[in-house]
C-alpha positions in Angstrom: 130.1 76.7 78.3 127.9 75.6 75.6 124.2 75.8 76.2 121.4 73.4 75.0 117.7 72.6 75.7 116.2 69.3 75.6 112.8 69.3 76.2 111.1 66.3 78.1 107.5 65.6 77.5 105.5 65.6 80.6 104.8 62.2 82.2 106.4 60.2 84.9 107.9 62.3 87.6 112.0 62.0 87.6 113.7 61.0 90.4 114.2 64.4 92.0 110.5 65.1 91.7 110.2 61.6 93.6 112.0 62.7 96.3 110.7 66.0 96.9 106.8 64.7 96.5 107.2 62.0 99.1 108.3 64.3 101.6 106.0 67.4 100.8 103.3 66.4 103.2 105.8 66.2 105.7 106.8 69.8 104.9 103.4 71.2 104.9 102.6 69.9 108.1 106.1 71.1 109.8 105.0 74.7 108.4 101.4 74.5 110.0 103.3 73.2 113.1 104.9 76.5 113.1 102.0 79.0 113.1 99.4 76.7 115.4 102.4 77.7 118.1 102.5 81.1 117.6 98.8 82.0 117.3 98.8 81.8 121.1 101.8 84.2 121.6 100.0 87.4 119.6 98.9 88.4 123.0 101.1 91.4 122.6 99.6 92.4 119.4 95.4 91.7 120.5 96.1 93.0 124.1 97.4 95.9 122.5 95.0 96.4 120.2 92.2 95.9 122.9 93.8 98.5 124.9 94.1 101.4 122.4 92.1 100.4 119.3 94.1 101.6 116.1 97.2 102.0 117.5 99.0 98.7 116.8 101.1 100.0 113.5 103.8 97.0 113.7 103.9 93.4 114.3 106.9 91.3 115.8 109.6 89.5 114.1 108.1 86.2 113.2 111.4 84.8 112.6 111.8 84.7 116.4 109.0 82.0 116.2 110.6 79.5 113.6 112.5 77.8 116.1 109.7 77.0 118.5 108.7 73.8 117.2 111.6 72.0 118.0 109.1 70.0 120.0 107.5 68.7 116.6 108.8 66.0 114.5 110.0 67.7 112.0 110.9 71.3 111.4 111.5 73.1 108.1 115.2 72.5 108.5 115.2 69.0 109.2 113.0 68.2 106.2 114.6 70.4 104.0 117.8 68.7 104.9 116.8 65.2 104.4 115.7 66.2 101.0 119.0 68.0 100.3 120.9 64.7 100.9 118.3 62.2 99.5 118.5 64.4 96.2 122.0 64.3 96.2 122.0 60.4 96.4 119.3 59.9 93.7 121.5 60.6 90.7 125.1 59.1 91.2 127.6 60.9 89.2 130.8 59.9 88.5 130.4 56.2 89.7 129.3 57.8 93.2 132.5 59.0 94.4 131.0 61.6 96.0 128.9 62.0 99.0 127.4 65.5 100.5 128.4 65.6 103.9 125.9 66.7 106.3 127.3 70.1 107.4 126.8 71.2 103.4 123.0 70.0 103.9 122.5 71.8 107.2 124.5 75.2 105.9 121.9 74.9 102.7 118.7 73.8 104.8 119.3 77.2 107.3 119.9 79.6 104.6 116.6 78.9 102.9 115.0 78.5 105.9 116.0 82.1 106.7 115.0 83.3 103.6 111.6 81.3 103.6 111.2 83.0 106.8 112.0 86.7 105.7 109.0 86.1 102.9 106.1 84.5 105.4 107.2 87.3 107.5 106.2 90.2 105.0 103.5 88.4 103.8 101.8 87.8 107.4 102.8 91.9 108.0 100.5 92.3 104.9 97.9 89.8 106.1 97.9 91.8 109.1 97.6 95.3 107.6 94.7 93.7 105.8 92.7 92.8 108.7 93.7 96.4 110.8 92.7 98.4 107.7 89.0 96.7 107.8 88.9 97.6 111.5 90.1 101.3 111.5 87.2 101.7 108.9 85.0 100.4 111.9 83.8 97.1 110.1 84.9 95.1 113.0 85.0 95.6 116.7 88.2 95.3 118.6 87.3 92.0 120.0 86.6 90.7 116.3 89.7 92.4 115.2 91.9 90.4 117.9 90.3 87.2 116.7 91.0 87.9 112.9 94.7 88.7 113.8 94.8 85.3 115.2 93.2 83.4 112.4 95.2 85.0 109.3 98.9 84.2 110.9 101.0 82.4 108.5 98.4 83.5 105.5 99.4 85.5 102.6 97.7 88.8 101.6 95.0 87.1 99.3 93.8 84.5 102.0 94.1 86.9 104.4 91.3 88.9 102.6 89.4 85.7 101.7 89.2 84.9 105.5 88.0 88.5 105.9 85.4 88.2 103.5 84.4 85.2 104.7 83.0 86.6 108.4 81.7 89.8 106.3 79.6 87.3 104.2 78.7 85.5 107.7 77.7 88.7 109.2 75.8 89.8 106.7 73.9 86.5 107.0 73.4 86.9 110.5 71.9 90.1 109.9 69.8 89.4 107.4 71.3 91.7 104.8 71.8 88.2 102.4 70.8 84.8 102.7 73.1 82.0 102.6 72.4 81.2 98.9 73.4 84.4 97.7 76.7 83.6 98.8 76.9 80.3 98.4 79.1 80.5 95.0 81.9 82.2 97.0 82.1 80.1 100.2 81.1 76.7 101.1 78.3 77.6 103.2 75.1 75.4 104.0 71.8 76.7 103.1 70.9 76.3 107.2 73.6 78.3 108.4 71.4 81.2 109.0 69.3 79.4 111.2 71.5 79.4 114.0 74.5 81.8 113.4 75.4 83.2 116.5 78.4 85.5 117.0 80.2 82.0 118.7 79.4 80.1 115.6 80.6 82.7 113.7 83.9 82.7 115.3 84.0 78.8 114.8 83.4 78.9 111.5 86.1 81.3 110.5 88.7 79.9 112.6 87.8 76.3 110.2 87.9 78.5 107.2 91.0 80.3 108.1 92.4 76.5 109.0 91.7 75.6 105.6 93.2 78.2 104.1 96.4 77.8 106.0 96.7 74.3 105.0 96.2 75.1 101.1 99.1 77.9 101.8 101.2 75.4 103.3 101.0 73.0 100.6 101.7 75.6 98.0 105.1 76.3 100.1 105.8 73.1 100.4 105.3 71.9 96.9 107.9 74.6 96.0 110.5 74.4 98.3 110.8 70.6 98.6 111.5 70.6 94.8 114.0 73.4 95.0 115.5 71.5 98.6 115.9 68.8 95.9 117.6 70.9 93.3 119.6 72.2 95.9 121.1 68.8 96.6 121.9 68.2 92.9 123.7 71.3 92.7 125.7 71.1 96.1 127.1 67.6 94.4 127.8 69.3 91.1 129.7 72.3 93.1 131.5 69.6 94.7 132.4 67.6 92.2 134.1 70.9 90.4 135.9 72.0 93.6 137.6 68.1 93.6 138.7 68.9 89.7 136.5 66.1 88.5 135.3 68.4 85.9 136.1 71.8 84.5 132.6 74.3 84.8 134.3 76.4 82.0 134.4 74.0 79.4 131.5 71.4 80.7 128.5 71.8 78.1 125.2 73.0 80.2 122.0 71.2 79.6 118.6 72.7 80.3 116.0 70.1 81.0 112.5 71.4 80.6 109.7 69.3 82.6 
């Protein structure tokens, strides 16, 4: 196989990028829906922690929660499958004689969903460890820990730490140890926030901040996975063509397009 590189000057999006971009928002919303429905199911963690602070050293298998979004309009798998098939139709090859059947798209989508669940599972575990670590140091009451655990589900460790830091900043303002102006460079904070920072208000602000972090996390994943889905569709179509003998992979020329 002969390899070469063709450099594409950045400009208008490619057909595959357009296929992915049109569905990125839907995939992000599907991901957020997963975690919105997971959060109320965390009673086993929070109740265990409240009854015996510091004893919770494990988290459930998050993959079990992945299927509970069936009531949603879109699921991660359904959007991924749609992108795979749309991408396969975007750039006709061999006179359009090939058609990626739904079964192939379903198989690809399920495989990717499983891999992504594994990655999110690991991130969620690490995010919860971030909260538990701070709690075991005596930074939070069991009740505060339980609320924080709910807030960080679905976040990666970096964003989970940002939520923890946000709560710490608000608590310092409430205690009079610092001023809103002193931490405004780190967080979006009104100068008037210190005048009415009750515990309920802190909980509400932290929840809103965590929601924004989750939306950011979902869009980051979505941008990566929609492009991966589009490429999976194209690759599957070429594999199908090779299996039907329309070209020989051993002698075909491989061209890398760098965008």
